[in-house]
C-alpha positions as CSV (number, residue, x, y, z in Angstrom):
1,M,61.1,109.7,118.9
2,S,60.1,111.1,115.5
3,D,62.2,110.3,112.4
4,S,63.4,113.9,112.1
5,K,64.7,113.9,115.7
6,Q,66.3,110.5,115.2
7,S,68.1,111.9,112.2
8,E,69.3,115.0,114.1
9,S,70.6,112.9,117.0
10,R,72.3,110.3,114.8
11,I,76.1,110.5,114.4
12,S,77.1,109.6,110.9
13,V,79.8,107.0,110.3
14,A,83.0,108.6,109.0
15,K,84.6,106.5,106.3
16,T,88.2,105.6,106.6
17,Y,89.5,104.3,103.3
18,K,92.3,101.8,102.8
19,L,95.1,101.3,100.2
20,Y,94.9,99.2,97.1
21,I,97.8,96.8,96.8
22,G,98.0,93.5,95.0
23,G,94.3,93.4,94.4
24,A,93.5,93.7,98.1
25,F,92.6,96.6,100.3
26,P,95.0,96.6,103.3
27,R,95.3,99.3,105.9
28,S,98.5,101.3,105.9
29,E,101.3,99.5,107.7
30,S,101.9,102.7,109.6
31,G,98.3,103.0,110.8
32,R,98.3,106.6,109.8
33,V,95.2,108.3,108.3
34,Y,94.5,111.9,107.5
35,P,91.2,113.8,107.0
36,V,90.1,114.7,103.5
37,T,88.1,117.9,103.1
38,D,86.5,119.8,100.3
39,P,87.8,123.2,99.2
40,Q,85.6,124.9,101.9
41,G,87.0,122.7,104.7
42,K,84.0,120.4,105.1
43,F,85.1,116.9,106.2
44,L,84.6,114.2,103.5
45,A,86.4,111.1,104.8
46,N,89.6,109.8,106.2
47,A,92.3,108.4,103.9
48,A,95.1,106.1,104.7
49,H,98.6,107.7,104.7
50,A,100.9,105.2,103.0
51,S,104.4,104.6,104.4
52,R,107.7,103.4,102.9
53,K,106.7,99.8,103.7
54,D,103.5,100.2,101.8
55,V,105.5,101.5,98.8
56,R,107.7,98.5,99.0
57,D,104.7,96.1,99.2
58,A,103.1,97.8,96.2
59,V,106.3,97.5,94.1
60,V,106.6,93.8,95.0
61,A,103.0,93.3,93.9
62,A,103.5,95.2,90.7
63,R,106.7,93.2,89.9
64,K,104.9,90.0,90.6
65,A,102.0,90.9,88.2
66,F,104.3,92.2,85.4
67,P,105.0,88.8,83.6
68,G,101.3,87.9,83.4
69,W,100.2,91.4,82.3
70,S,103.0,92.0,79.8
71,G,102.5,88.6,78.4
72,A,98.7,88.9,77.9
73,T,97.6,89.5,74.4
74,A,97.1,93.1,73.3
75,Y,93.4,92.2,72.6
76,N,93.0,90.9,76.1
77,R,94.5,94.0,77.6
78,G,92.1,96.1,75.5
79,Q,89.2,94.1,76.8
80,V,90.2,94.7,80.4
81,L,90.7,98.4,79.9
82,Y,87.3,98.7,78.2
83,R,85.8,96.8,81.1
84,V,87.3,99.5,83.4
85,A,85.4,102.1,81.4
86,E,82.2,100.1,81.7
87,M,82.5,99.8,85.4
88,L,83.3,103.5,85.8
89,E,80.3,104.3,83.7
90,G,78.2,102.2,86.1
91,R,79.4,104.3,89.0
92,R,79.2,107.6,87.2
93,E,77.0,109.3,89.7
94,Q,79.4,108.5,92.6
95,F,82.3,109.8,90.6
96,V,80.5,113.0,89.7
97,S,79.7,113.6,93.3
98,E,83.3,113.0,94.5
99,V,84.9,115.0,91.7
100,A,82.5,117.9,92.4
101,A,83.2,117.8,96.1
102,S,86.9,117.3,95.8
103,E,87.6,120.0,93.2
104,G,84.8,122.4,94.2
105,L,83.1,122.2,90.8
106,A,79.5,122.5,89.7
107,P,77.8,119.2,88.9
108,S,77.7,119.9,85.2
109,Q,81.5,120.5,85.2
110,A,82.1,117.3,87.2
111,E,79.9,115.3,84.8
112,S,82.0,116.6,81.8
113,L,85.2,115.5,83.5
114,V,83.9,112.1,84.5
115,D,82.6,111.5,81.0
116,A,86.1,112.5,79.6
117,A,87.7,110.0,82.0
118,I,85.5,107.2,80.8
119,D,86.3,108.1,77.2
120,R,90.0,108.2,78.0
121,W,89.9,104.5,79.1
122,V,88.1,103.6,75.9
123,W,90.7,105.6,73.9
124,Y,93.6,103.7,75.4
125,A,91.8,100.4,75.2
126,G,91.6,100.9,71.5
127,W,95.3,101.4,71.2
128,T,96.5,98.2,72.8
129,D,96.4,96.1,69.7
130,K,97.7,98.9,67.4
131,I,100.9,99.8,69.3
132,A,103.1,97.2,67.7
133,S,102.0,98.2,64.2
134,V,102.4,102.0,64.7
135,L,105.5,102.0,66.9
136,G,107.2,98.8,65.5
137,A,108.9,98.3,62.2
138,A,110.3,95.8,59.7
139,N,113.8,97.2,59.0
140,P,115.6,97.0,55.6
141,V,119.0,95.3,56.1
142,A,121.9,94.6,53.8
143,G,122.0,90.8,54.4
144,P,120.0,87.6,54.3
145,Y,118.1,88.4,57.4
146,F,114.7,89.6,58.6
147,S,115.0,92.5,61.1
148,F,112.1,93.6,63.2
149,T,111.8,96.3,65.8
150,V,109.0,95.6,68.3
151,P,107.9,97.7,71.3
152,E,108.0,96.0,74.7
153,P,106.7,97.3,78.0
154,T,109.1,99.0,80.3
155,G,108.3,97.2,83.5
156,V,107.1,98.7,86.8
157,V,106.2,102.4,86.6
158,G,105.9,104.7,89.6
159,V,103.3,107.4,89.0
160,L,102.8,110.5,91.1
161,A,99.3,111.4,90.0
162,P,98.3,115.0,89.3
163,Q,97.3,117.0,92.4
164,A,94.6,119.1,90.9
165,S,92.7,116.9,88.5
166,S,91.6,114.1,90.8
167,L,90.1,111.7,88.2
168,L,90.7,112.8,84.6
169,G,94.3,113.6,85.3
170,L,94.8,110.3,87.2
171,V,93.3,108.3,84.3
172,S,95.4,110.2,81.8
173,V,98.6,109.1,83.5
174,L,97.6,105.6,84.6
175,A,95.9,104.3,81.4
176,P,98.9,104.6,79.1
177,V,101.0,102.6,81.5
178,L,98.6,99.7,81.6
179,A,97.8,99.9,77.8
180,G,101.5,99.3,77.0
181,G,101.7,96.2,79.2
182,S,103.6,97.8,82.2
183,T,102.3,97.7,85.8
184,A,101.9,100.7,88.0
185,V,102.3,102.0,91.6
186,V,100.3,105.2,91.8
187,V,100.4,107.8,94.5
188,S,97.1,109.7,94.3
189,S,96.4,113.4,94.8
190,A,97.0,114.0,98.5
191,E,94.2,116.6,99.0
192,R,91.7,115.0,96.5
193,P,92.1,111.3,96.8
194,L,88.5,110.1,96.9
195,P,88.0,109.6,93.1
196,A,91.3,107.6,93.1
197,I,90.1,105.4,96.0
198,T,86.8,104.8,94.2
199,L,88.7,104.1,91.0
200,S,90.7,101.4,92.8
201,E,87.4,99.7,93.7
202,V,86.5,99.8,90.0
203,L,89.9,98.3,89.1
204,A,89.4,95.5,91.6
205,T,86.1,94.5,89.9
206,S,87.2,95.0,86.3
207,D,89.1,91.8,85.4
208,L,92.3,93.6,86.0
209,P,94.7,91.1,87.6
210,G,95.7,92.0,91.2
211,G,99.0,93.9,91.4
212,V,98.8,95.4,87.8
213,A,97.7,98.7,89.3
214,N,98.3,99.6,92.9
215,V,96.9,102.8,94.4
216,L,98.4,104.5,97.5
217,T,97.1,107.6,99.2
218,G,99.5,110.0,100.9
219,R,102.0,112.8,100.2
220,A,104.0,112.7,97.0
221,A,106.8,114.6,98.7
222,E,107.2,111.8,101.2
223,L,106.5,108.7,99.1
224,G,108.0,109.9,95.8
225,P,111.7,109.5,96.9
226,W,111.0,105.9,98.0
227,L,109.6,105.1,94.5
228,A,112.4,107.0,92.8
229,S,115.2,105.1,94.6
230,H,113.6,101.7,94.5
231,G,115.7,99.3,92.4
232,D,112.7,97.4,91.1
233,V,110.9,100.4,89.6
234,N,111.9,101.0,86.0
235,A,110.3,104.4,85.3
236,L,108.9,107.3,87.2
237,D,106.2,109.9,86.2
238,P,106.7,112.9,88.6
239,T,103.6,114.8,87.4
240,G,102.2,115.2,90.9
241,A,105.5,116.4,92.5
242,T,106.4,120.1,92.8
243,P,109.1,121.4,90.4
244,E,111.5,121.6,93.4
245,D,110.8,118.0,94.4
246,R,111.3,116.7,90.9
247,I,115.0,117.6,91.2
248,T,115.3,115.4,94.3
249,L,113.4,112.6,92.5
250,A,115.7,112.8,89.5
251,R,118.7,112.6,91.7
252,E,117.3,109.5,93.6
253,A,116.3,107.8,90.3
254,A,119.8,108.3,88.9
255,G,121.2,105.7,91.3
256,T,119.2,102.9,89.5
257,V,119.4,104.5,86.0
258,K,115.7,104.9,86.0
259,R,113.7,106.6,83.3
260,V,112.1,109.8,84.6
261,L,109.5,111.5,82.5
262,T,110.0,115.2,81.6
263,V,106.8,116.9,82.6
264,P,105.7,120.6,82.5
265,D,106.0,122.7,85.7
266,A,102.3,123.5,85.8
267,E,99.7,120.8,85.6
268,P,98.4,120.6,82.0
269,D,94.8,120.7,80.8
270,W,93.8,117.1,80.6
271,T,90.7,117.5,78.6
272,P,92.1,117.4,75.0
273,T,92.4,114.0,73.4
274,P,96.0,112.8,74.1
275,D,98.6,111.8,71.5
276,L,100.9,108.7,71.7
277,S,103.7,110.4,73.6
278,R,102.8,108.9,77.0
279,L,102.3,105.4,75.4
280,R,105.7,105.7,73.8
281,R,107.4,106.7,77.0
282,Y,106.6,103.3,78.7
283,L,107.8,101.2,75.8
284,E,111.3,99.9,74.9
285,A,112.3,99.1,71.3
286,K,113.7,95.6,70.9
287,T,115.3,94.6,67.6
288,V,115.1,91.0,66.5
289,W,117.2,89.5,63.7
290,H,116.3,86.2,62.0
291,P,118.0,84.5,59.1
292,L,116.1,84.1,55.8
293,G,114.9,80.6,54.9
294,V,115.3,79.1,58.4
């Protein structure tokens, strides 16, 4: 049989991707998967459909990783985030292909978005050892004391990633969580999850400790309320939820006095260089008093 006939008769292997929890790649506990297609309906791959149990496992992994990650030096966290950028750069062509297919973009447009995503990691890596200086303070007090205000990471953050911007939007909401020393449970874009899945493979090989970032694929409308009501999640970014669902999420989060970010109704343009607002949202101010001369 000629090579051309063999190629025509061969059935390609359809990929079925897994979740990323605790530094490992388990299948969904539910066993559910769903097909991922491009904007024209062409099949691209199968993605795991995470369940409530997967959300709970991811939160457990994130909580377990929090002491080590928050206790790492700012310099070390910056090194790790920069390593993520290096690894992403090494797989640039794959990301360009996946972003182009997922978002229906021309290759040149996808290249621009992937380059911006790489630069975004570098930008946040550079901020890790400057946060305390910029957002902390030495406070003047009327007494024989030193008084310092220092920023501390919030804890475990649930992130509903943007639905339209499959990579740059995802990086723009995940990187500030990690830069500040918090850990994350991310629900990727439901219709465009492939760049998030590949990013999880990058994270797994980028010196990022297991559990610091956990990536679930599935529907934000289903998984978001479990994250919002979970007692071990300290903050929630509802960017990927619809405006109607955000009301439900805020109500669920109120039961555990959880911080819920205020986000615009429409997904923003992620291409401009960000400011410090997202970094600031995942930090708590702690004031320390110390007597003079002791």
